[in-house]
C-alpha positions in Angstrom: 18.3 -15.3 19.0 21.3 -16.8 17.6 21.7 -17.3 13.7 21.2 -21.1 14.3 17.8 -20.4 16.3 16.7 -17.8 13.5 17.4 -20.4 10.7 15.5 -23.1 12.4 12.4 -21.1 12.9 11.1 -20.2 9.4 9.7 -16.6 10.1 10.9 -15.6 13.5 11.3 -12.3 12.2 8.0 -11.6 13.7 8.8 -12.8 17.2 10.7 -9.5 18.1 12.6 -8.8 21.3 11.0 -6.1 23.3 13.9 -3.9 22.9 16.7 -3.4 20.7 19.3 -0.9 21.6 21.8 -1.4 18.7 21.0 -0.5 15.4 23.2 -0.5 12.2 23.9 2.8 10.6 21.3 4.1 8.2 21.9 3.9 4.3 21.4 7.1 2.3 18.0 8.1 1.8 16.5 8.4 -1.7 16.3 11.9 -3.3 13.2 13.7 -2.6 12.8 14.2 -6.5 13.4 10.6 -7.6 10.9 9.1 -9.8 10.6 5.3 -10.6 10.5 3.8 -14.2 12.3 6.6 -16.0 13.6 4.1 -18.1 12.0 0.8 -19.1 8.5 1.9 -18.0 5.4 -0.2 -19.5 3.4 2.0 -21.9 0.6 3.7 -20.3 -3.0 3.1 -21.6 -4.0 6.5 -20.6 -1.3 9.2 -20.1 -2.3 11.6 -17.3 0.0 14.3 -16.4 -1.2 16.1 -13.4 1.0 18.4 -11.3 0.9 18.2 -7.7 -0.5 21.2 -6.5 2.1 23.5 -4.2 4.4 20.6 -4.3 7.0 22.9 -2.5 4.9 24.6 -0.3 3.5 23.9 3.4 6.0 21.5 4.5 4.9 19.6 7.7 6.6 19.7 11.1 9.9 17.9 10.5 10.1 17.2 14.2 6.8 15.3 14.5 6.3 14.4 11.1 2.8 15.5 11.2 1.1 16.9 8.0 0.0 20.4 7.5 -3.4 21.8 8.7 -5.7 21.7 5.8 -8.4 24.8 5.9 -8.8 25.4 2.3 -10.9 22.8 0.8 -14.2 21.1 1.3 -14.5 18.8 4.4 -16.3 15.3 4.0 -20.2 15.7 4.9 -21.3 12.1 6.1 -23.9 10.8 3.8 -23.3 13.5 1.0 -21.9 10.8 -1.4 -25.4 9.1 -1.8 -26.9 11.7 -3.7 -24.1 12.1 -6.5 -23.3 8.4 -6.5 -27.1 7.3 -7.2 -27.0 9.8 -10.2 -24.0 7.8 -11.7 -25.6 4.4 -10.6 -28.7 5.2 -12.6 -26.7 6.1 -15.6 -24.7 2.8 -15.4 -27.6 0.7 -14.7 -29.3 2.3 -17.8 -26.1 1.6 -19.9 -25.5 5.1 -21.0 -22.6 5.9 -23.0 -19.3 6.9 -21.7 -19.7 10.3 -22.8 -23.1 10.8 -21.1 -21.8 9.6 -17.6 -18.6 12.0 -18.1 -21.1 14.7 -18.9 -22.9 14.3 -15.8 -19.8 13.9 -13.7 -18.6 17.3 -15.1 -21.9 18.8 -13.9 -21.6 17.4 -10.4 -18.0 18.4 -10.3 -19.0 22.2 -10.4 -20.9 21.6 -7.3 -18.1 19.7 -5.5 -15.1 21.4 -7.0 -13.3 21.6 -3.7 -14.2 18.0 -2.4 -11.6 15.2 -2.2 -14.2 12.8 -1.1 -16.2 13.7 -4.2 -13.3 12.7 -6.7 -12.4 9.4 -4.4 -15.9 8.2 -4.1 -16.8 8.9 -7.7 -13.6 7.2 -8.9 -14.1 4.1 -7.0 -17.7 3.7 -8.5 -16.4 4.3 -12.0 -13.4 1.8 -11.7 -15.8 -0.9 -11.1 -16.9 -0.6 -14.8 -14.3 -1.6 -17.4 -15.5 0.9 -19.7 -15.1 3.7 -17.1 -11.7 3.0 -15.6 -9.9 5.5 -17.9 -12.4 8.3 -16.9 -11.9 6.9 -13.3 -8.4 7.3 -13.4 -8.9 11.1 -14.7 -11.3 11.7 -11.9 -9.2 10.6 -9.1 -6.1 12.6 -10.2 -8.4 15.7 -9.8 -7.4 15.7 -6.1 -4.0 16.6 -6.9 -5.2 19.9 -8.5 -6.7 21.1 -5.2 -4.5 23.4 -3.2 -4.1 20.9 -0.4 -1.2 18.9 0.9 -3.0 16.3 3.1 -1.4 13.0 3.7 -4.1 10.8 3.8 -5.7 12.3 0.5 -2.2 11.7 -1.3 -2.0 8.2 -0.2 -5.4 7.7 -1.4 -4.7 8.9 -5.0 -1.2 7.0 -5.0 -2.8 3.6 -4.1 -5.8 4.2 -6.6 -3.3 4.9 -9.3 -1.5 1.6 -8.5 -4.7 -0.5 -8.4 -5.3 1.1 -12.0 -1.9 0.1 -13.3 -2.0 2.7 -16.0 -0.2 5.4 -14.2 2.8 3.9 -12.3 5.1 6.8 -12.8 2.6 9.4 -11.4 1.6 7.0 -8.5 5.5 6.8 -7.6 5.8 10.5 -7.8 2.7 10.9 -5.5 3.9 8.8 -3.0 7.6 10.0 -3.0 5.9 13.2 -2.2 4.2 11.7 0.9 7.8 11.2 2.1 8.2 14.8 2.2 4.9 15.6 3.9 5.2 12.9 6.5 8.8 12.1 6.8 8.0 11.0 10.7 5.8 8.0 9.6 7.3 4.6 8.4 4.5 4.0 6.2 5.7 6.9 3.8 8.8 4.8 3.1 7.2 1.4 3.3 4.6 2.5 0.6 7.3 3.9 -1.7 9.4 0.6 -1.5 6.3 -1.7 -2.1 5.3 0.3 -5.1 9.0 0.1 -6.7 8.8 -3.7 -5.8 5.4 -3.9 -7.9 7.3 -2.3 -11.1 10.2 -4.7 -10.6 7.9 -7.7 -10.7 5.9 -6.3 -13.5 8.3 -4.5 -15.9 11.8 -6.5 -14.8 14.5 -5.5 -12.6 16.1 -2.1 -13.2 18.8 -1.8 -10.8 18.4 1.9 -9.9 14.7 1.2 -8.9 15.8 -1.9 -7.0 18.3 0.2 -4.9 15.7 3.0 -4.4 13.4 0.2 -3.0 16.2 -1.2 -0.7 17.1 2.2 0.7 13.6 2.8 1.5 12.9 -0.3 3.3 16.2 -0.1 5.3 15.3 3.3 6.5 12.3 1.7 8.1 14.4 -0.5 10.0 17.2 1.8 11.2 15.4 4.8 12.0 13.9 5.4 15.4 10.3 5.8 15.1 7.5 7.1 17.4 6.2 4.6 20.1 3.1 3.8 18.1 5.0 2.4 15.1 6.7 -0.2 17.5 8.0 -3.2 15.7 7.3 -1.7 12.1 11.0 -2.9 11.2 9.9 -6.5 11.1 7.9 -6.3 8.2 10.4 -4.1 6.5 12.9 -6.9 7.0 10.7 -9.4 5.4 10.5 -7.0 2.3 14.2 -6.5 2.3 14.7 -10.5 2.1 12.2 -10.6 -0.7 14.3 -7.7 -2.6 17.3 -9.6 -1.9 15.7 -12.6 -3.8 15.1 -10.4 -6.8 18.6 -8.9 -6.7 20.2 -12.5 -6.8 18.0 -13.6 -9.7 18.9 -10.6 -11.7 22.6 -11.3 -11.1 23.2 -8.2 -9.2 25.2 -9.7 -6.3 24.6 -9.2 -2.5 23.0 -5.8 -1.9 22.1 -6.4 1.6 22.0 -2.9 3.4 22.4 -4.0 7.0 24.5 -5.6 9.5 24.5 -9.5 8.7 22.9 -10.1 12.0 19.4 -8.9 10.7 19.5 -11.4 7.7 18.2 -15.0 7.6 20.0 -17.5 5.4 18.0 -19.3 2.8 14.8 -17.0 3.5 11.9 -18.0 1.4 8.3 -17.5 1.2 5.6 -18.8 -1.2 3.0 -16.4 -0.3 3.3 -13.0 1.5 0.2 -11.0 2.3 0.7 -7.6 3.6 -2.2 -5.3 4.7 -1.8 -1.6 5.4 -4.3 1.2 5.7 -4.2 5.1 5.1 -5.6 6.5 8.3 -3.4 6.9 11.3 -4.5 5.5 14.9 -6.6 2.7 13.1 -7.3 -0.8 13.8 -7.7 -3.3 10.8 -7.0 -7.0 11.2 -5.8 -9.2 8.6 -7.6 -12.8 8.2 -6.3 -15.4 5.8 -8.6 -18.4 5.1 -6.5 -21.1 4.0 -7.5 -24.0 1.6 -8.5 -26.3 4.5 -10.8 -23.7 5.8 -8.6 -22.8 8.9 -8.4 -19.1 9.3 -5.2 -17.4 10.5 -5.6 -14.0 12.4 -4.4 -12.1 15.5 -5.9 -14.9 17.8 -4.7 -17.8 15.9 -1.5 -16.7 14.6 0.2 -19.9 13.2 -1.4 -22.7 11.3 -0.8 -26.5 10.6 0.7 -25.8 7.1 3.2 -23.2 8.4 1.3 -19.9 8.0 2.1 -17.3 10.5 0.6 -13.8 11.1 2.8 -10.9 12.5 2.0 -8.4 15.4 -1.7 -7.3 15.6 -1.0 -3.4 14.9 -3.9 -1.3 16.8 -2.2 2.2 16.0 -0.5 3.8 13.0 -0.9 2.3 9.6 0.0 -1.3 10.0 1.2 -3.4 8.2 -0.1 -6.9 9.3 1.7 -9.6 7.4 0.9 -13.2 6.7 3.8 -15.6 5.5 3.8 -19.2 4.3 7.0 -20.9 3.0 5.4 -23.6 0.9 1.7 -23.1 0.1 -0.4 -26.1 -0.8 -2.4 -25.7 -3.9 -5.9 -24.3 -3.2 -7.4 -20.8 -2.7 -6.2 -18.4 -0.1 -8.7 -15.9 0.7 -7.7 -12.5 2.1 -9.8 -10.4 4.4 -9.9 -7.2 6.4 -11.9 -6.5 9.5 -11.9 -3.1 10.3 -12.4 -2.5 13.9 -12.2 1.2 14.5 -10.5 4.5 13.4 -9.3 6.9 16.2 -8.7 9.8 13.6 -11.6 11.2 11.4 -11.0 11.1 7.7 -11.9 14.9 7.1 -11.2 14.9 3.6 -11.6 11.5 2.1 -14.6 10.4 4.2 -13.3 7.0 5.4 -10.3 4.7 5.8 -8.9 2.7 2.8 -7.3 -0.8 3.5 -4.3 -1.7 1.1 -3.3 -5.2 0.2 -0.4 -6.7 -1.3 0.1 -10.3 -1.9 3.4 -11.7 -3.4 2.7 -15.2 -4.9 6.0 -17.4 -5.7 5.3 -20.8 -7.2 7.9 -23.1 -8.5 8.3 -22.8 -12.4 6.2 -19.5 -12.4 7.2 -16.0 -12.5 6.4 -14.4 -9.2 3.2 -12.2 -9.1 2.6 -9.2 -6.9 -1.2 -8.7 -6.6 -2.6 -5.2 -5.3 -5.8 -4.1 -4.3 -7.2 -1.1 -2.1 -10.8 -1.1 -0.7 -12.6 1.7 1.2 -14.1 0.6 4.7 -17.2 2.5 5.9 -18.5 0.7 8.6 -16.8 -0.7 12.0 -16.3 -4.2 12.7 -17.2 -5.0 8.7 -15.3 -8.2 7.4 -14.8 -7.7 3.9 -13.1 -10.5 1.5 -10.7 -8.4 -0.6 -8.6 -10.9 -2.6 -8.1 -14.5 -3.6 -4.8 -16.0 -4.4 -4.9 -19.5 -5.9 -2.0 -21.9 -6.1 -1.8 -24.8 -8.5 -4.2 -23.1 -11.0 -3.2 -23.5 -14.8 
């Protein structure tokens, strides 16, 4: 499409041609050991310093990007979580002190020492209780002490730490490590770019962090990925446009890393909702219920107010993205419908949906909402987030 045609259609980034033979040169990739928030990080409520076990060992196949085969920890056993979760649920219902809950956890930990699913299920339950959130973070990070380099487990830990909001630097460290474990998967780079975007919006723009996010997103556009990740560059282009807006507002000039033909002038979005997941070869559908009650999803891709949803990804890790340039006031409900996973979650026990929502209202600071939910049942529709416009 010509530049004029691109400008006429607000979000034709999603209407990708069937083939693109010309690509611009890739920008330099970020260093493997780079960390977000080395300077200017917000104080953590609970400092958690956990070494990632065997960080430099058991690298994956660099040709395929496949992660290593995991053989030295306990695999997930369907239904086993019901026994230990009930113990914790009973204590919570009885309003037992945190120390009592923690003692029960330490006792059960001895029986599940090498089980990532035990730590993730337990952390998820604890996180629902405000008084147990610090404990939930410590429980989740126990996964990093297991001598396992599993991509899905690492992603699950990184997402949980972002959700908790108290360990951003460690979350970035974990997600950066995933790049080394799975360099053949674009989600590894998108996750790291989105996490840095969260840091930028929450803590203020740090030029080094912004440039890292731009490099990561640009790599997704310029690299040639496996066929199951077809058109993954279009959500990455949306993210790049949003990062350019941050750069402009921070007075950092034009940092656009790609050929100018990939850029849409005057791009803006009042609401961007981004749904990804942590299990390969999985199908989760994004649904957005607009204030009118109209629902936008893969078979109703455009709405009368300008809402537009991207390609329906049925393989890989997504993402599916909803864009709306000028959102009318009201509540936007984000839903995730889990159809199927064609890859067994041997360690974590289930697939997690990951939702990012960027909200931009006139006269207000942009907000990036984040959540992750564990999906246990096929064809389950879950309401995962509400985004309200026009509220005080």
